[in-house]
N, C-alpha and C positions, 0 to 999 in steps of 0.2 A: 504495500499499499504506499502510496507517495502523496504528499501534499503540492498542490498548486499555489505556488505564492507568487510568481513571477508575473509582473506587469509590464507591457513595453510593445514594441513593434520591431518586427525584423523582416526582411526580404526573403523570398525565395533564393535569390542569389547567395544569401549569406548561408542559407541549407544546401547549398550546391546544387539547385535547381534552376540556374539560369537558363540552361539550355531548353528547358521545358516550357517555362513561361517568362519570357524577357522583361524584367522590369517589375513584374506583378508584385505588389506590397502585400504582406499578410500583417494587418492590424487590428488586434481586438479594440482599439480604442478609437475607430472610425465608424462613422454611420454607415460606410460600404460595406461594413460587417454585420449590418443588422440582421440579416438572415443566414448568417455563418457560411453559406456557400454561394452567396450571389456571385454570378460570373464566372464560377468554377464547374466543370463537367462533374457529375455525381455518378459515373459510371465507365468502365466495369467496376463493380464493387467487390473489395476482397477483405474489407473490413466492415466492423459493426461497431457502433456506438450507442450507448444508452447513457442518459443523465438522469439520477434520482434524486430529489431532495430528500432531506431526512425527515420534513414534515411537507405536505402539500396545503395545509390551512394552517396559517401563519398569523402572527401579531405583529404590528409594527414595531421595529426596533430590536426583535429577537434575532439571535444569531441562529441559522440553520447550515447545515452541510450538504453541498452538492457532491454527488459520488459518480464518477465518470468511469463507466466500465468499456474497456475497448478490447476487442477480440478480433484477430487476425484469422478469418475462416478459410484461407486458402491453405491446403494440405502441404504444400512445398514451398511457396514463396516467402523470403523474408521481406518485410517492409521496411526501407529505410528512410531517414530524414523525414520524419512524421511530426507532427504539430496539432495541438489541440487550442482553439480559440473559440472565446466566450465573451459576450458583452453583457451578460448578468441580466439581460432583458430590459436593461435602462438606457435605450438609444438616446444619445446625446450627453450622457454621463459617462466620462470615462474613467472616474475614480475608481470604480469597482470593476473594470475590465481586465482580462488576463490573457497572456499569450504564453503557452509553454511549450517549448520544443522537447520532445520525447526521446528520438534518436531512432530506435527500431523495434520492431516486434516479430518474433518468430513464427513460423507456422503453426497453426492451432493455439498460438499463446494468447492467454488474457491477461490484460493489465488494468490495475484498478487505482484510480487517483480521486483524491479529495481535497475540496477547498472549504473555507468557511465564508459565509456571507452574512451581511447584516441587512434585514429586510428595510427597505426604503418604502415600499408600496403602503399607502394609506387606505386606499379602497380598492375594491374588484379584484382582478387577477392579473398575474404578469407571466408572460411567456418568455421562456428563458431559452435562447438559441445559441447551440453550441455545434462545432463542426470540426472533423478531423481531416486534415489536409496531407497529402503524400503525392508521391510519384510512383506510378505502376512499375515495378522492377523489371518489367518484360517490354510493354510497350513505350513505356517514358511517358505515358499521358498524367498529368496533373488531375488528381481526383479530391473531391470533398465528399465526405461522409456526413451527414447533419444529423442532429439529435435534438428533439424538443422537450421540454418539461414545463409544467405549469404549478404556480404557486398561487393561493387566494387568500385574502385577508378574512381571517374569521369575523363572523357577524356577532358582534357583542351588544348587549344592550346600551342603549343611550343613558346618560344619566337624567333623572326626571326633577323636576322643582319640588320645592317643599309645599307648596300647594298640591301638587299631584298626590304627594303621600298623607297628606292630610286628608285628602277626600277619598282615599283608596287604602284604607286600613286594613281591609281583609286580603291585600295583596303583599303586605309586609314579608320579607324573608327572615324576620328575626322577632322575637318577643320581648327582648330587652336590649339595652345599649349602655355602654359606658362613656361619660363625657366629663370631661373635668375633674377626675377624681371619685366622680359618683356614678354609682349604678341606678339606672332608670327602669322601670317597668314599662310594658307598652302603654298602661293606661296613663302614667305619669308623661310620657312622650306625647300622646295624643293631646294631654291636658296642655302641654307646653305649645303645641303646634296651633291649638284652638284660642290660646290667650293673647290678646292684643299687647302688643309690646309697650305702648305708651311711654316710649322714650328710654325704656330699660334694655340697655345694652346686651345684658346676659340673655334676654329674652331673643333678641335681634340675631345673635350669634348662634344659639341653642337651634333656632329654627333652620339655619342653613346647616350646621352641623348634623342634625339629626338627618335631613335629607342626603347630605353626603355620604353618611355611614351606611345609611340604607341603600344608596346607590351601589356602592362597593360591595355591601353584601348580596346585592342583586346581580354582581357581575360585570358593573361597568368598568370600563379601563379606568385606570390611574396611575399616574407616573411617580417619580421620586419628588417633584415639586409639589404635586397634590399632597402626598403623604406628609411633606413637610408642612404644608399649610395646616393639615388636619391637626397635626401634633401641635403647632402653634395656637390653634384654637382650642385644644384641650388643655394647654398650659394656661392660657388666659382664664378659662372657667375655673381651673383650679385655685387661681388667686383670688376668685371671689368667695371662697372658702365655705360655701354652702350650696345647696342644690338651687337651681333654677325653678322659678324667678328669684334673681338674687338682688334685685333693686339696685343695679348700677347704672348710674346716669351716664348718657353719651357725652356730657361735657367735662367729666373727668378724664384723667390720663388712661386708666384702664378701660374705661367705656369707650373712648375714642379707638383704642386698639381693638376692641371687641366688634366695633361696628366696622372698621377696615377689614378686619379678619373675614367677617361675614360677606362682605363684598366679594372677596376672592373666591369664597365657597359659592356664594349665588352665581357667579360666573360658571364655574364647574357644574353646578347643578343644572345650568341652563343650557350644558353641552359646548360652551365656548371652547373648552380645552380638548374636545373629542373630535377628531376629524369625521366628517360627514353627519354630525349631529345637530350643526346649528348653521345658520347664514350669517351669525355674527362675527364680530372681529374683537381680538384681544391686543391692546397695544400698551406701551410703556409711557407713563407720564412722568417726567421728572419733578413735576410740581408736587407729587403725591409721594415723593421718596420718604419723606420724613414721617408721613403719617400713616401711610397704607403700605409701605414697601414696595412701592413704585407700581402699583396695578391701577390700570385705567381700562374700561373696557366699553365699547359701543355697540348698542343694538342698530344694526343697519335696517333690519325690518322686524315687524312685530305682526302677530295674527290680525292685529287692527289695521295694518297697513301704513302706520306712520312710524317715523323716525324719533328716537330717543336716545338721550345719553344719560350715562350713570358714571359719576366720578367719585373718586376718593375726596372726602372733604371732612373737615371738623364738625 
C-alpha cells in the first residue's frame, strides 16, 4: 500500500513518452484534466483502475481516504512509465490536486494507493475523476484509463429557532438539559421559553441556549466555534448563581454579555452558520468587538418578505 502525497505537473517527455505524444502535458492542476482522460485515447486497455472513497456519505470538513486500485490485466506485458492523476472533483481548485508517477506494473499485478482528502463540498454530490496514463508497451499508443467515484454530503437537520421548540414540545429529543451549572426538567425549560423576558438577560440567553442544545441533540451540525459559544453561554449563566429566571438586567455588565451571547446563539438557531439552512449572511462588525465578541448578522430575507438587521449593542 502506497500513499499518494505529491502535487504538481509533469510532461510526458519527462516520463520518456515524448515520441508517443510530443509536448502533451499531464497536469492534475489544470481544468483540462477535469475528466481525467480528456484528449487521450482510452483503448486498447490493459489496465483497470477503481477509485473508492472510505465513505460515500460525508460531512463538510471531515477527512476521508481515497483508495486507488490499479491492475494490469494483461498476462504477458509489463507497463512502464505509468501515472495516476486526479483533480479531486474540484475543478478550478488546484490546492487538492495531485499527480503521481508510479513507474511500472507487472503482468497480472495489482497495486493499491491511498491518499487523504478533506471534504470541501457543502451541499449535493461531488464526482471525483481519476485516470491512469501509460504507453502501450507494444503499440506505443498512449492510453488513459478513467475511474470515477462520487461522494455526497449527508443530509443533517437544520437548526430550528427557539420559537419552534417552544411550540413543538412533543418533538424534543431530550427530557432535561444542563445549563449554567444547573439541571432543568422539561417542564422547567418549557416554562422558561414561555416566560416573557421583560429585560431579564438570563431569560434572553436561556431561550437561545435551550434551542441550541435541543438542535444539537436533534443532530444539527455544529463546529468548534459554536461549541465555544455554547460554553460561553453556560459560563455566563453559571455566574448568575441561581436558576433562570435570575433577574439579570441587560444594563449590567453580566447582562450585556448575556444579551450578546444570546445573539450568537440566535444566529445559529436560525441556520446562519449551517450551509444550506438559511438565506441570511453572517458578518464581522468591528464596532461590536468589545460588547459581543465581534458578531454581527443581517437577515437579507424573511418569511414576511422584508429586510431587517440585528446588531450587537448595549
